[in-house]
C-alpha positions as CSV (number, residue, x, y, z in Angstrom):
1,X,-8.9,-78.3,-16.1
2,X,-5.3,-77.5,-16.2
3,X,-5.1,-75.5,-19.1
4,X,-8.8,-73.6,-18.0
5,X,-6.7,-72.4,-14.9
6,X,-4.2,-70.9,-17.1
7,X,-6.1,-69.3,-19.2
8,X,-8.2,-67.6,-16.8
9,X,-5.3,-66.2,-15.0
10,X,-3.6,-65.3,-18.2
11,X,-6.8,-63.5,-19.3
12,X,-6.9,-61.9,-15.6
13,X,-3.4,-60.4,-16.2
14,X,-3.7,-59.2,-19.4
15,X,-7.0,-57.6,-18.3
16,X,-5.1,-55.7,-15.2
17,X,-2.2,-54.2,-17.3
18,X,-4.4,-53.3,-20.0
19,X,-6.8,-51.1,-17.1
20,X,-3.4,-50.1,-15.7
21,X,-1.7,-48.8,-18.8
22,X,-5.7,-47.1,-20.2
23,X,-6.0,-46.1,-16.5
24,X,-2.4,-43.9,-17.2
25,X,-3.7,-42.6,-19.9
26,X,-7.3,-41.8,-19.2
27,X,-7.3,-41.2,-15.6
28,X,-5.4,-37.6,-16.1
29,X,-7.7,-36.3,-18.6
30,X,-10.5,-37.2,-16.8
31,X,-9.7,-35.0,-13.9
32,X,-9.1,-32.5,-16.2
33,X,-12.4,-32.5,-17.6
34,X,-14.1,-32.9,-14.0
35,X,-11.6,-29.9,-12.7
36,X,-12.4,-27.5,-15.7
37,X,-16.8,-28.6,-15.1
38,X,-16.3,-27.5,-11.3
39,X,-14.5,-24.4,-12.3
40,X,-17.0,-23.3,-14.4
41,X,-20.2,-24.4,-12.4
42,X,-18.0,-21.9,-10.1
43,X,-18.0,-19.1,-12.2
44,X,-21.3,-19.4,-13.0
45,X,-22.3,-19.6,-9.3
46,X,-20.0,-16.4,-8.6
47,X,-21.3,-14.6,-12.0
48,X,-25.4,-15.2,-10.5
49,X,-24.3,-13.8,-7.2
50,X,-22.8,-11.2,-8.6
51,X,-25.7,-9.7,-10.5
52,X,-28.0,-10.3,-7.9
53,X,-26.0,-7.9,-5.8
54,X,-25.7,-6.0,-8.3
55,X,-29.5,-5.3,-8.8
56,X,-30.2,-5.6,-5.3
57,X,-27.5,-3.0,-4.6
58,X,-29.7,0.6,-3.2
59,X,-32.9,-1.2,-2.6
60,X,-34.5,-0.8,0.4
61,X,-37.3,-3.6,1.7
62,X,-39.5,-3.1,4.6
63,X,-41.0,-6.2,5.7
64,X,-44.1,-5.8,8.4
65,X,-45.8,-8.8,10.6
66,X,-49.7,-9.0,10.6
67,X,-51.1,-7.0,14.0
68,X,-52.2,-10.5,15.3
69,X,-49.0,-12.0,15.1
70,X,-46.9,-8.7,16.3
71,X,-49.0,-9.1,19.8
72,X,-47.9,-13.0,20.0
73,X,-44.7,-12.3,19.6
74,X,-44.4,-9.6,22.0
75,X,-46.1,-11.4,24.6
76,X,-43.4,-14.4,23.8
77,X,-40.6,-11.9,24.4
78,X,-41.6,-11.0,27.4
79,X,-42.4,-13.9,29.0
80,X,-39.3,-14.9,27.9
81,X,-37.1,-13.5,30.6
82,X,-33.4,-12.4,31.2
83,X,-30.5,-14.8,30.7
84,X,-27.9,-14.6,33.7
85,X,-24.7,-16.0,34.0
86,X,-23.9,-17.8,36.8
87,X,-21.2,-19.8,38.6
88,X,-21.3,-22.3,41.2
89,X,-19.2,-21.8,44.5
90,X,-18.2,-24.9,46.9
């Protein structure tokens, strides 16, 4: 029973140092790869955005609301009233 306890402790210590050493070797590599992947994704997103902006440059679009909803929205705007800022005086 005592031998099994020592063997378990020995395995835990060996695995701890093994993971510690492997972590020091592999972790910087994994972090570098992750940073490069994120940078590539950001560059692709920026390039897509720039292409979209170049395509839309100078393009004018006018969107008109249907006549039914425009009268309802006008009524809603008129019924809202004005906002008046006030200060309470004691």
